[in-house]
Structure formats: structure tokens, C-alpha cells
TORKOL-4160 file (C-alpha; in steps of 0.2 Angstrom, whole numbers, padded with zeros to 4 digits, m for minus):
313
<pt num="1" X="0183" Y="m0042" Z="0135"/>
<pt num="2" X="0194" Y="m0054" Z="0122"/>
<pt num="3" X="0208" Y="m0042" Z="0127"/>
<pt num="4" X="0203" Y="m0037" Z="0144"/>
<pt num="5" X="0205" Y="m0019" Z="0140"/>
<pt num="6" X="0195" Y="m0005" Z="0149"/>
<pt num="7" X="0186" Y="m0008" Z="0167"/>
<pt num="8" X="0172" Y="m0020" Z="0158"/>
<pt num="9" X="0186" Y="m0029" Z="0148"/>
<pt num="10" X="0196" Y="m0032" Z="0160"/>
<pt num="11" X="0183" Y="m0038" Z="0173"/>
<pt num="12" X="0175" Y="m0049" Z="0159"/>
<pt num="13" X="0191" Y="m0057" Z="0156"/>
<pt num="14" X="0197" Y="m0060" Z="0173"/>
<pt num="15" X="0180" Y="m0067" Z="0178"/>
<pt num="16" X="0180" Y="m0080" Z="0161"/>
<pt num="17" X="0197" Y="m0085" Z="0162"/>
<pt num="18" X="0193" Y="m0089" Z="0180"/>
<pt num="19" X="0180" Y="m0099" Z="0177"/>
<pt num="20" X="0188" Y="m0110" Z="0164"/>
<pt num="21" X="0202" Y="m0113" Z="0176"/>
<pt num="22" X="0188" Y="m0120" Z="0188"/>
<pt num="23" X="0180" Y="m0129" Z="0175"/>
<pt num="24" X="0197" Y="m0137" Z="0168"/>
<pt num="25" X="0207" Y="m0139" Z="0183"/>
<pt num="26" X="0218" Y="m0154" Z="0178"/>
<pt num="27" X="0224" Y="m0164" Z="0192"/>
<pt num="28" X="0231" Y="m0183" Z="0196"/>
<pt num="29" X="0213" Y="m0188" Z="0195"/>
<pt num="30" X="0215" Y="m0183" Z="0175"/>
<pt num="31" X="0213" Y="m0197" Z="0163"/>
<pt num="32" X="0226" Y="m0195" Z="0148"/>
<pt num="33" X="0227" Y="m0207" Z="0131"/>
<pt num="34" X="0233" Y="m0206" Z="0114"/>
<pt num="35" X="0228" Y="m0210" Z="0098"/>
<pt num="36" X="0239" Y="m0212" Z="0083"/>
<pt num="37" X="0226" Y="m0208" Z="0069"/>
<pt num="38" X="0209" Y="m0205" Z="0069"/>
<pt num="39" X="0199" Y="m0224" Z="0072"/>
<pt num="40" X="0184" Y="m0232" Z="0079"/>
<pt num="41" X="0193" Y="m0233" Z="0096"/>
<pt num="42" X="0193" Y="m0213" Z="0096"/>
<pt num="43" X="0176" Y="m0213" Z="0090"/>
<pt num="44" X="0171" Y="m0223" Z="0103"/>
<pt num="45" X="0181" Y="m0214" Z="0115"/>
<pt num="46" X="0171" Y="m0198" Z="0111"/>
<pt num="47" X="0155" Y="m0209" Z="0113"/>
<pt num="48" X="0158" Y="m0213" Z="0130"/>
<pt num="49" X="0164" Y="m0197" Z="0135"/>
<pt num="50" X="0145" Y="m0190" Z="0130"/>
<pt num="51" X="0137" Y="m0207" Z="0137"/>
<pt num="52" X="0130" Y="m0212" Z="0121"/>
<pt num="53" X="0112" Y="m0208" Z="0120"/>
<pt num="54" X="0108" Y="m0209" Z="0139"/>
<pt num="55" X="0098" Y="m0197" Z="0145"/>
<pt num="56" X="0095" Y="m0185" Z="0133"/>
<pt num="57" X="0110" Y="m0173" Z="0134"/>
<pt num="58" X="0113" Y="m0158" Z="0125"/>
<pt num="59" X="0133" Y="m0152" Z="0125"/>
<pt num="60" X="0139" Y="m0134" Z="0123"/>
<pt num="61" X="0155" Y="m0134" Z="0115"/>
<pt num="62" X="0171" Y="m0125" Z="0106"/>
<pt num="63" X="0184" Y="m0132" Z="0095"/>
<pt num="64" X="0201" Y="m0121" Z="0093"/>
<pt num="65" X="0212" Y="m0120" Z="0079"/>
<pt num="66" X="0224" Y="m0131" Z="0089"/>
<pt num="67" X="0214" Y="m0144" Z="0087"/>
<pt num="68" X="0205" Y="m0142" Z="0107"/>
<pt num="69" X="0187" Y="m0151" Z="0107"/>
<pt num="70" X="0181" Y="m0142" Z="0124"/>
<pt num="71" X="0162" Y="m0148" Z="0130"/>
<pt num="72" X="0150" Y="m0148" Z="0146"/>
<pt num="73" X="0132" Y="m0152" Z="0147"/>
<pt num="74" X="0122" Y="m0141" Z="0146"/>
<pt num="75" X="0105" Y="m0138" Z="0155"/>
<pt num="76" X="0095" Y="m0127" Z="0168"/>
<pt num="77" X="0099" Y="m0140" Z="0181"/>
<pt num="78" X="0118" Y="m0134" Z="0181"/>
<pt num="79" X="0122" Y="m0124" Z="0194"/>
<pt num="80" X="0137" Y="m0118" Z="0187"/>
<pt num="81" X="0134" Y="m0099" Z="0184"/>
<pt num="82" X="0145" Y="m0097" Z="0168"/>
<pt num="83" X="0145" Y="m0079" Z="0163"/>
<pt num="84" X="0146" Y="m0083" Z="0144"/>
<pt num="85" X="0146" Y="m0104" Z="0141"/>
<pt num="86" X="0156" Y="m0103" Z="0124"/>
<pt num="87" X="0168" Y="m0089" Z="0130"/>
<pt num="88" X="0173" Y="m0098" Z="0146"/>
<pt num="89" X="0175" Y="m0116" Z="0136"/>
<pt num="90" X="0188" Y="m0104" Z="0125"/>
<pt num="91" X="0196" Y="m0097" Z="0138"/>
<pt num="92" X="0190" Y="m0079" Z="0131"/>
<pt num="93" X="0197" Y="m0083" Z="0116"/>
<pt num="94" X="0192" Y="m0074" Z="0099"/>
<pt num="95" X="0181" Y="m0080" Z="0085"/>
<pt num="96" X="0186" Y="m0073" Z="0067"/>
<pt num="97" X="0174" Y="m0060" Z="0068"/>
<pt num="98" X="0185" Y="m0052" Z="0080"/>
<pt num="99" X="0200" Y="m0052" Z="0068"/>
<pt num="100" X="0200" Y="m0032" Z="0069"/>
<pt num="101" X="0205" Y="m0030" Z="0089"/>
<pt num="102" X="0220" Y="m0021" Z="0094"/>
<pt num="103" X="0230" Y="m0035" Z="0101"/>
<pt num="104" X="0243" Y="m0040" Z="0090"/>
<pt num="105" X="0241" Y="m0056" Z="0076"/>
<pt num="106" X="0253" Y="m0067" Z="0087"/>
<pt num="107" X="0245" Y="m0062" Z="0103"/>
<pt num="108" X="0226" Y="m0067" Z="0100"/>
<pt num="109" X="0219" Y="m0085" Z="0098"/>
<pt num="110" X="0205" Y="m0091" Z="0088"/>
<pt num="111" X="0190" Y="m0100" Z="0090"/>
<pt num="112" X="0187" Y="m0113" Z="0073"/>
<pt num="113" X="0169" Y="m0118" Z="0077"/>
<pt num="114" X="0157" Y="m0115" Z="0092"/>
<pt num="115" X="0139" Y="m0121" Z="0095"/>
<pt num="116" X="0129" Y="m0135" Z="0104"/>
<pt num="117" X="0128" Y="m0154" Z="0101"/>
<pt num="118" X="0118" Y="m0169" Z="0104"/>
<pt num="119" X="0120" Y="m0190" Z="0102"/>
<pt num="120" X="0105" Y="m0201" Z="0096"/>
<pt num="121" X="0103" Y="m0218" Z="0091"/>
<pt num="122" X="0100" Y="m0225" Z="0075"/>
<pt num="123" X="0088" Y="m0241" Z="0073"/>
<pt num="124" X="0095" Y="m0246" Z="0057"/>
<pt num="125" X="0114" Y="m0241" Z="0058"/>
<pt num="126" X="0118" Y="m0247" Z="0039"/>
<pt num="127" X="0107" Y="m0234" Z="0035"/>
<pt num="128" X="0107" Y="m0215" Z="0033"/>
<pt num="129" X="0100" Y="m0206" Z="0048"/>
<pt num="130" X="0091" Y="m0198" Z="0035"/>
<pt num="131" X="0080" Y="m0212" Z="0028"/>
<pt num="132" X="0062" Y="m0213" Z="0028"/>
<pt num="133" X="0064" Y="m0227" Z="0037"/>
<pt num="134" X="0074" Y="m0222" Z="0050"/>
<pt num="135" X="0070" Y="m0221" Z="0068"/>
<pt num="136" X="0082" Y="m0213" Z="0083"/>
<pt num="137" X="0081" Y="m0212" Z="0099"/>
<pt num="138" X="0076" Y="m0200" Z="0104"/>
<pt num="139" X="0062" Y="m0197" Z="0099"/>
<pt num="140" X="0057" Y="m0215" Z="0095"/>
<pt num="141" X="0056" Y="m0230" Z="0109"/>
<pt num="142" X="0070" Y="m0243" Z="0103"/>
<pt num="143" X="0076" Y="m0260" Z="0110"/>
<pt num="144" X="0092" Y="m0264" Z="0111"/>
<pt num="145" X="0097" Y="m0249" Z="0121"/>
<pt num="146" X="0095" Y="m0234" Z="0135"/>
<pt num="147" X="0084" Y="m0235" Z="0142"/>
<pt num="148" X="0081" Y="m0252" Z="0142"/>
<pt num="149" X="0097" Y="m0259" Z="0142"/>
<pt num="150" X="0117" Y="m0253" Z="0138"/>
<pt num="151" X="0119" Y="m0245" Z="0124"/>
<pt num="152" X="0128" Y="m0254" Z="0107"/>
<pt num="153" X="0148" Y="m0251" Z="0108"/>
<pt num="154" X="0145" Y="m0248" Z="0089"/>
<pt num="155" X="0148" Y="m0230" Z="0083"/>
<pt num="156" X="0138" Y="m0235" Z="0068"/>
<pt num="157" X="0123" Y="m0234" Z="0077"/>
<pt num="158" X="0126" Y="m0215" Z="0081"/>
<pt num="159" X="0122" Y="m0199" Z="0074"/>
<pt num="160" X="0131" Y="m0182" Z="0080"/>
<pt num="161" X="0118" Y="m0169" Z="0078"/>
<pt num="162" X="0129" Y="m0153" Z="0080"/>
<pt num="163" X="0126" Y="m0134" Z="0076"/>
<pt num="164" X="0133" Y="m0116" Z="0077"/>
<pt num="165" X="0122" Y="m0109" Z="0089"/>
<pt num="166" X="0134" Y="m0099" Z="0098"/>
<pt num="167" X="0128" Y="m0080" Z="0104"/>
<pt num="168" X="0146" Y="m0076" Z="0104"/>
<pt num="169" X="0155" Y="m0083" Z="0087"/>
<pt num="170" X="0141" Y="m0088" Z="0077"/>
<pt num="171" X="0152" Y="m0098" Z="0065"/>
<pt num="172" X="0146" Y="m0093" Z="0047"/>
<pt num="173" X="0133" Y="m0107" Z="0039"/>
<pt num="174" X="0142" Y="m0106" Z="0023"/>
<pt num="175" X="0154" Y="m0116" Z="0031"/>
<pt num="176" X="0145" Y="m0132" Z="0037"/>
<pt num="177" X="0151" Y="m0145" Z="0022"/>
<pt num="178" X="0169" Y="m0142" Z="0029"/>
<pt num="179" X="0168" Y="m0142" Z="0047"/>
<pt num="180" X="0155" Y="m0159" Z="0043"/>
<pt num="181" X="0170" Y="m0167" Z="0032"/>
<pt num="182" X="0181" Y="m0162" Z="0047"/>
<pt num="183" X="0171" Y="m0171" Z="0057"/>
<pt num="184" X="0169" Y="m0186" Z="0049"/>
<pt num="185" X="0188" Y="m0187" Z="0048"/>
<pt num="186" X="0192" Y="m0187" Z="0064"/>
<pt num="187" X="0174" Y="m0199" Z="0070"/>
<pt num="188" X="0176" Y="m0214" Z="0059"/>
<pt num="189" X="0162" Y="m0221" Z="0057"/>
<pt num="190" X="0150" Y="m0209" Z="0067"/>
<pt num="191" X="0134" Y="m0201" Z="0057"/>
<pt num="192" X="0137" Y="m0184" Z="0054"/>
<pt num="193" X="0123" Y="m0172" Z="0054"/>
<pt num="194" X="0128" Y="m0151" Z="0056"/>
<pt num="195" X="0114" Y="m0141" Z="0057"/>
<pt num="196" X="0112" Y="m0121" Z="0056"/>
<pt num="197" X="0105" Y="m0115" Z="0071"/>
<pt num="198" X="0090" Y="m0106" Z="0063"/>
<pt num="199" X="0087" Y="m0121" Z="0054"/>
<pt num="200" X="0067" Y="m0127" Z="0062"/>
<pt num="201" X="0074" Y="m0146" Z="0059"/>
<pt num="202" X="0085" Y="m0143" Z="0072"/>
<pt num="203" X="0074" Y="m0134" Z="0084"/>
<pt num="204" X="0064" Y="m0151" Z="0082"/>
<pt num="205" X="0076" Y="m0161" Z="0088"/>
<pt num="206" X="0082" Y="m0151" Z="0102"/>
<pt num="207" X="0065" Y="m0152" Z="0109"/>
<pt num="208" X="0064" Y="m0170" Z="0107"/>
<pt num="209" X="0079" Y="m0173" Z="0119"/>
<pt num="210" X="0072" Y="m0160" Z="0130"/>
<pt num="211" X="0057" Y="m0173" Z="0131"/>
<pt num="212" X="0068" Y="m0186" Z="0132"/>
<pt num="213" X="0079" Y="m0179" Z="0145"/>
<pt num="214" X="0064" Y="m0176" Z="0157"/>
<pt num="215" X="0058" Y="m0195" Z="0154"/>
<pt num="216" X="0075" Y="m0204" Z="0156"/>
<pt num="217" X="0088" Y="m0191" Z="0162"/>
<pt num="218" X="0093" Y="m0192" Z="0181"/>
<pt num="219" X="0086" Y="m0177" Z="0188"/>
<pt num="220" X="0101" Y="m0170" Z="0198"/>
<pt num="221" X="0105" Y="m0153" Z="0202"/>
<pt num="222" X="0123" Y="m0148" Z="0199"/>
<pt num="223" X="0131" Y="m0133" Z="0207"/>
<pt num="224" X="0149" Y="m0124" Z="0207"/>
<pt num="225" X="0152" Y="m0123" Z="0226"/>
<pt num="226" X="0164" Y="m0115" Z="0235"/>
<pt num="227" X="0183" Y="m0122" Z="0237"/>
<pt num="228" X="0180" Y="m0131" Z="0254"/>
<pt num="229" X="0167" Y="m0141" Z="0247"/>
<pt num="230" X="0153" Y="m0138" Z="0261"/>
<pt num="231" X="0137" Y="m0132" Z="0256"/>
<pt num="232" X="0129" Y="m0117" Z="0267"/>
<pt num="233" X="0111" Y="m0114" Z="0268"/>
<pt num="234" X="0110" Y="m0102" Z="0253"/>
<pt num="235" X="0117" Y="m0117" Z="0242"/>
<pt num="236" X="0103" Y="m0127" Z="0247"/>
<pt num="237" X="0090" Y="m0114" Z="0243"/>
<pt num="238" X="0100" Y="m0109" Z="0227"/>
<pt num="239" X="0100" Y="m0127" Z="0223"/>
<pt num="240" X="0080" Y="m0131" Z="0225"/>
<pt num="241" X="0077" Y="m0114" Z="0214"/>
<pt num="242" X="0087" Y="m0123" Z="0199"/>
<pt num="243" X="0076" Y="m0139" Z="0202"/>
<pt num="244" X="0062" Y="m0129" Z="0200"/>
<pt num="245" X="0069" Y="m0122" Z="0185"/>
<pt num="246" X="0073" Y="m0137" Z="0178"/>
<pt num="247" X="0055" Y="m0142" Z="0178"/>
<pt num="248" X="0049" Y="m0125" Z="0171"/>
<pt num="249" X="0047" Y="m0123" Z="0152"/>
<pt num="250" X="0044" Y="m0104" Z="0154"/>
<pt num="251" X="0054" Y="m0096" Z="0141"/>
<pt num="252" X="0051" Y="m0081" Z="0152"/>
<pt num="253" X="0062" Y="m0087" Z="0166"/>
<pt num="254" X="0072" Y="m0075" Z="0178"/>
<pt num="255" X="0089" Y="m0076" Z="0171"/>
<pt num="256" X="0102" Y="m0082" Z="0184"/>
<pt num="257" X="0115" Y="m0072" Z="0196"/>
<pt num="258" X="0130" Y="m0075" Z="0184"/>
<pt num="259" X="0120" Y="m0070" Z="0170"/>
<pt num="260" X="0113" Y="m0054" Z="0177"/>
<pt num="261" X="0129" Y="m0050" Z="0181"/>
<pt num="262" X="0137" Y="m0055" Z="0164"/>
<pt num="263" X="0123" Y="m0042" Z="0157"/>
<pt num="264" X="0126" Y="m0027" Z="0170"/>
<pt num="265" X="0144" Y="m0029" Z="0166"/>
<pt num="266" X="0145" Y="m0031" Z="0147"/>
<pt num="267" X="0130" Y="m0017" Z="0145"/>
<pt num="268" X="0132" Y="m0005" Z="0160"/>
<pt num="269" X="0121" Y="0010" Z="0151"/>
<pt num="270" X="0107" Y="m0002" Z="0148"/>
<pt num="271" X="0108" Y="m0010" Z="0165"/>
<pt num="272" X="0107" Y="0007" Z="0173"/>
<pt num="273" X="0095" Y="0014" Z="0161"/>
<pt num="274" X="0081" Y="m0001" Z="0163"/>
<pt num="275" X="0085" Y="0001" Z="0184"/>
<pt num="276" X="0082" Y="0019" Z="0184"/>
<pt num="277" X="0068" Y="0016" Z="0173"/>
<pt num="278" X="0059" Y="0000" Z="0183"/>
<pt num="279" X="0065" Y="0011" Z="0200"/>
<pt num="280" X="0055" Y="0029" Z="0194"/>
<pt num="281" X="0040" Y="0016" Z="0188"/>
<pt num="282" X="0039" Y="0009" Z="0205"/>
<pt num="283" X="0043" Y="0026" Z="0214"/>
<pt num="284" X="0029" Y="0035" Z="0201"/>
<pt num="285" X="0014" Y="0019" Z="0205"/>
<pt num="286" X="0020" Y="0021" Z="0224"/>
<pt num="287" X="0016" Y="0041" Z="0224"/>
<pt num="288" X="0000" Y="0039" Z="0213"/>
<pt num="289" X="m0007" Y="0025" Z="0224"/>
<pt num="290" X="m0005" Y="0036" Z="0239"/>
<pt num="291" X="m0011" Y="0050" Z="0231"/>
<pt num="292" X="m0026" Y="0040" Z="0231"/>
<pt num="293" X="m0028" Y="0034" Z="0246"/>
<pt num="294" X="m0025" Y="0054" Z="0253"/>
<pt num="295" X="m0040" Y="0058" Z="0242"/>
<pt num="296" X="m0049" Y="0044" Z="0247"/>
<pt num="297" X="m0045" Y="0050" Z="0265"/>
<pt num="298" X="m0049" Y="0066" Z="0263"/>
<pt num="299" X="m0066" Y="0064" Z="0255"/>
<pt num="300" X="m0071" Y="0053" Z="0268"/>
<pt num="301" X="m0066" Y="0065" Z="0282"/>
<pt num="302" X="m0077" Y="0079" Z="0272"/>
<pt num="303" X="m0091" Y="0066" Z="0271"/>
<pt num="304" X="m0090" Y="0066" Z="0289"/>
<pt num="305" X="m0089" Y="0086" Z="0293"/>
<pt num="306" X="m0105" Y="0086" Z="0282"/>
<pt num="307" X="m0114" Y="0072" Z="0293"/>
<pt num="308" X="m0109" Y="0079" Z="0309"/>
<pt num="309" X="m0115" Y="0097" Z="0302"/>
<pt num="310" X="m0130" Y="0089" Z="0295"/>
<pt num="311" X="m0134" Y="0084" Z="0312"/>
<pt num="312" X="m0131" Y="0099" Z="0321"/>
<pt num="313" X="m0143" Y="0108" Z="0308"/>
């Protein structure tokens, strides 16, 4: 997939590269700017791009070794069927674990870190987020910001909670202290918390974020349509289905079309076996049901013949 080798690799590589181009299509409406070095204004620019602590948002991100920090909001309400979010953001770049790939070193591009992040507001900006008397939004309902008013424009009021939750790359948790130092050097005055994806406290933080999203989010459903911008009846049906899924917390939800395609291309042997097994089971159940109905019918005919014979006798 990373090198675009073979049938499966070529298909996945082209599909993910195409999605990357669709998401990151820079044009005349793209805003550009430069900071001479990390500063308070740079931190505020980042907070503005992620909407501070409004709406309980969670973001998927990658950071490349050439200093690119790419991220998009993630959630069931986003109708873009990304085959693999982290791989799409990286433009099918590889991770450290994939250094054995056959491509020449000068042709390989690597991911420094990937995962998810969220931003929450602190009630007491001059205290650590872990202080016993500290409160955060979410999960607490705090005055002086969303949802009651505009967010304060001071980085000290916010904490970046970021992790290594990536099924594609999964950065080594032992490097968290180095990553935290890197983030603090790039986002002055912002509180930083880096968690391993298997940390129980992280799961609770994300759960609080999702609860706030249901309560304070904008509840819009997004979709990636055609280049023409028109919406067909099938697009409307897809958006309605995504609206239903966005309100459904069932972890056993059916995968999206894009997820099915990714799984099918990524592991076709298992997909075919599962499909064959499912089909065989369904056919077997239908055949057994038909046989049961046939036996019932034969039994009824036999009973009728006995009744007629007894009547004649």
C-alpha cells in the first residue's frame, strides 16, 4: 500500500492519494501566514483553527518529519468515507515500523506522530490541569466561555489532550515525553497532556467530549459529494443514514461503504471467505427451511390420504 506495489497496494495507494488531494486542495481561498518562531500568536492560531473548546470536537491528525501538522475533525457525522484517516492525512507516507519496505530511503517519507486530539478549557489557567481543584470544559459546565459565551483568547485557559491512537502507525508510547517536549516548544503557554491510547483516563476524557458534542455541537451532517456540487437522492439517503448513525452509540454499528472497500481490498482473502461462509450459511438455512416446509407438506398430504381412506371405509 505505501509503495503502491502489486494490485492491492496500487489500488489502495491511488485511492488514499486521491482522497488526500480532495481534502488538501489548496486554492485561492486558502489562507496563508508566517510566524518567525513559535509564539503566543501561533498558539492562538492553532486554537482558532480547532474552534477552542466549542462543540466537543475530536480531531484525527498526523505530524510528518518535515514539520507538517495535518488534522481534520472526526466523527460519525462526517460523510467522507476515508479508507484510512491517518494514511490519507499522511498522503500514504510510511511510519517508522515500515522502514523495511523495498523503496529506496530517499524515496520514503515518514510519519513522526499520529493519533487523535481534543482541546478543553480550564477553570483556573494558572494551575495545572491535573490539580485537585481544577475543572475543565468538558466535562464541567464553566462560565466565561462556551456554551454561554465566546471563548477566552488566552492559551493559558486551554489544554491540548493528544494521544497515539492510530491503527495504521501507532507511535511508540515510550516516546511520549519527547513528543510532549516538542509540542510545548511549538505551542507556548498551552497546557499539554499526552496520553497512550490504552490509558483508561483517556477513554473517560473522550467519552466526556462525545457527551458534550451531543449537547453543544452544531449537529450538522457532512458529506463528500461530486465535483459538480450537486446532491442526488442517493446522497440525501446517505446523509440521513449518517444522521441516524451520529445519534447511535452502538459500537457494533455497520461499517461504512468506504470502510468495507478498504477492508475488502486490504484483506481480500478473508473478505471472500467471510462472504462465502455467510452465503453458504444463508443458503443452508434456506435449504433446510424449504425441506422442513416440504416435510410439513408431505405430512399434511399423508394425513389427508388417511382421512379419505378412513372415510371410504
